[in-house]
C-alpha positions as CSV (number, residue, x, y, z in Angstrom):
1,M,-3.8,43.8,46.1
2,G,-4.9,40.6,44.2
3,N,-2.8,37.8,42.9
4,V,-2.2,37.4,39.2
5,F,-1.8,33.9,37.8
6,I,-0.2,33.5,34.5
7,I,-1.1,30.2,32.9
8,G,1.1,29.2,30.0
9,N,0.6,27.2,26.9
10,G,0.0,23.5,27.7
11,F,-1.8,24.0,31.0
12,D,-4.9,22.4,29.6
13,L,-2.9,19.5,28.3
14,D,-1.3,19.1,31.7
15,L,-4.8,18.7,33.1
16,G,-5.4,15.9,30.7
17,L,-7.8,17.8,28.5
18,P,-7.9,16.6,24.8
19,T,-7.4,20.1,23.4
20,K,-4.6,19.6,20.9
21,Y,-5.5,20.3,17.3
22,S,-4.8,16.6,16.6
23,D,-7.4,15.7,19.1
24,F,-9.9,18.0,17.3
25,A,-8.8,16.6,14.0
26,K,-9.6,13.0,15.1
27,S,-13.0,14.0,16.6
28,E,-16.5,13.9,15.1
29,Y,-16.4,17.7,15.0
30,W,-13.7,17.8,12.3
31,P,-15.3,19.2,9.1
32,A,-15.2,17.0,6.0
33,V,-13.4,17.9,2.8
34,T,-15.8,19.6,0.5
35,S,-13.8,20.2,-2.7
36,G,-14.6,16.9,-4.3
37,K,-11.0,16.1,-5.3
38,K,-9.8,12.5,-4.8
39,L,-7.3,11.3,-2.3
40,N,-4.5,8.9,-3.4
41,E,-3.7,5.7,-1.6
42,D,-1.6,7.6,1.0
43,D,-4.5,10.0,1.9
44,R,-2.6,12.8,0.2
45,Y,-3.4,15.2,-2.7
46,E,0.1,15.3,-4.0
47,D,-0.9,15.2,-7.6
48,V,-2.5,18.7,-7.3
49,P,-0.2,21.8,-7.3
50,V,-0.1,23.2,-3.8
51,E,-1.3,26.6,-4.8
52,A,-4.4,25.0,-6.5
53,L,-5.5,23.1,-3.3
54,G,-8.6,24.4,-1.6
55,L,-8.2,25.3,2.1
56,D,-10.0,22.1,3.1
57,I,-7.6,19.9,1.2
58,A,-4.5,21.8,2.3
59,I,-5.5,21.4,5.9
60,E,-6.6,17.8,5.5
61,N,-3.2,17.1,3.8
62,A,-1.3,18.6,6.7
63,K,-3.5,16.7,9.3
64,N,-2.8,13.4,7.6
65,K,1.0,13.8,7.3
66,E,2.0,15.3,10.6
67,T,2.1,13.8,14.1
68,W,2.0,17.2,15.7
69,F,-0.6,19.1,13.8
70,D,-0.4,22.9,13.9
71,L,-3.6,24.3,12.5
72,E,-2.5,28.0,12.8
73,K,0.7,27.3,10.9
74,E,-1.1,25.5,8.2
75,L,-3.6,28.4,7.7
76,L,-0.6,30.7,7.5
77,V,1.2,28.5,5.0
78,F,-2.0,28.3,2.9
79,A,-2.2,32.1,2.8
80,K,1.5,32.6,2.1
81,V,1.6,30.1,-0.8
82,R,-1.2,32.0,-2.4
83,E,0.5,35.3,-1.9
84,L,3.9,34.2,-3.1
85,T,2.6,32.4,-6.2
86,R,0.1,35.2,-6.9
87,Y,-2.4,32.4,-7.4
88,T,-5.7,33.8,-8.6
89,E,-8.8,32.0,-7.5
90,S,-12.2,32.0,-9.0
91,L,-14.9,33.7,-7.0
92,E,-16.4,30.3,-6.4
93,D,-13.1,28.9,-5.0
94,V,-12.8,31.9,-2.7
95,K,-16.3,31.3,-1.4
96,K,-15.5,27.6,-0.8
97,N,-12.4,28.5,1.1
98,V,-14.2,31.1,3.2
99,D,-17.1,28.7,3.9
100,Y,-14.6,25.9,4.9
101,F,-12.7,28.3,7.2
102,N,-16.0,29.3,8.9
103,K,-17.0,25.7,9.2
104,L,-13.6,24.8,10.7
105,R,-13.8,27.8,13.1
106,N,-17.3,26.9,14.2
107,S,-16.4,23.2,14.5
108,L,-13.4,24.0,16.7
109,N,-15.6,26.2,18.9
110,D,-18.2,23.3,19.2
111,Y,-15.4,20.9,20.0
112,I,-13.9,23.0,22.8
113,L,-17.4,23.6,24.3
114,N,-18.0,19.9,24.3
115,V,-14.6,19.3,26.0
116,Q,-15.5,21.8,28.7
117,K,-19.0,20.2,29.1
118,T,-17.4,16.8,29.4
119,Q,-14.8,18.0,31.9
120,R,-17.6,19.6,34.0
121,L,-19.4,16.2,34.0
122,I,-16.3,14.4,35.0
123,N,-15.7,16.8,37.8
124,A,-19.3,16.4,39.0
125,V,-18.9,12.6,39.0
126,K,-15.6,12.9,40.9
127,Q,-17.4,15.2,43.5
128,A,-20.3,12.7,43.8
129,M,-17.8,9.8,44.3
130,Y,-16.0,11.8,47.0
131,L,-19.3,12.6,48.8
132,I,-20.3,8.9,48.6
133,Q,-17.0,7.9,50.1
134,L,-17.4,10.5,52.8
135,L,-20.9,9.3,53.6
136,E,-19.7,5.7,53.7
137,T,-17.0,6.7,56.2
138,V,-19.5,8.6,58.4
139,I,-22.0,5.8,58.3
140,L,-19.3,3.2,59.1
141,K,-17.9,5.3,62.0
142,T,-21.5,5.7,63.4
143,F,-22.1,2.0,63.0
144,I,-18.8,1.1,64.8
145,R,-19.6,3.6,67.6
146,S,-23.1,2.1,68.1
147,I,-21.6,-1.4,68.3
148,I,-19.0,-0.3,70.8
149,L,-21.7,1.4,72.9
150,I,-23.8,-1.7,73.0
């Protein structure tokens, strides 16, 4: 019978991988706000009623105000606020929110793929360094033996 390994939340972080949502939010992969509304001096959209914010602005607002950024929670809050306030959006606003969500999802996927590629590159470099050290050790031992035999 085989072994089963259960890896809990945080395993990737323990390995030093930059896979927190806040890492993604600080990266070049983070999608830009597309609604065209203006930020105030605190990088917030507080002058706009929360139910009237587009998904991009709601997520950007949360990203800018929290040290621990929970993207899944913010998506849920966005949906719940709309449900509780019975906010009706224009078809254009719905399309913008869906487009932004798809852009966010695709960007997160690209970011994680890049992290994986970078980690593979780091691992390859570590292996190469180990092989170089091993080769140096073998060469050095061979050189010392040849001197002793002379």
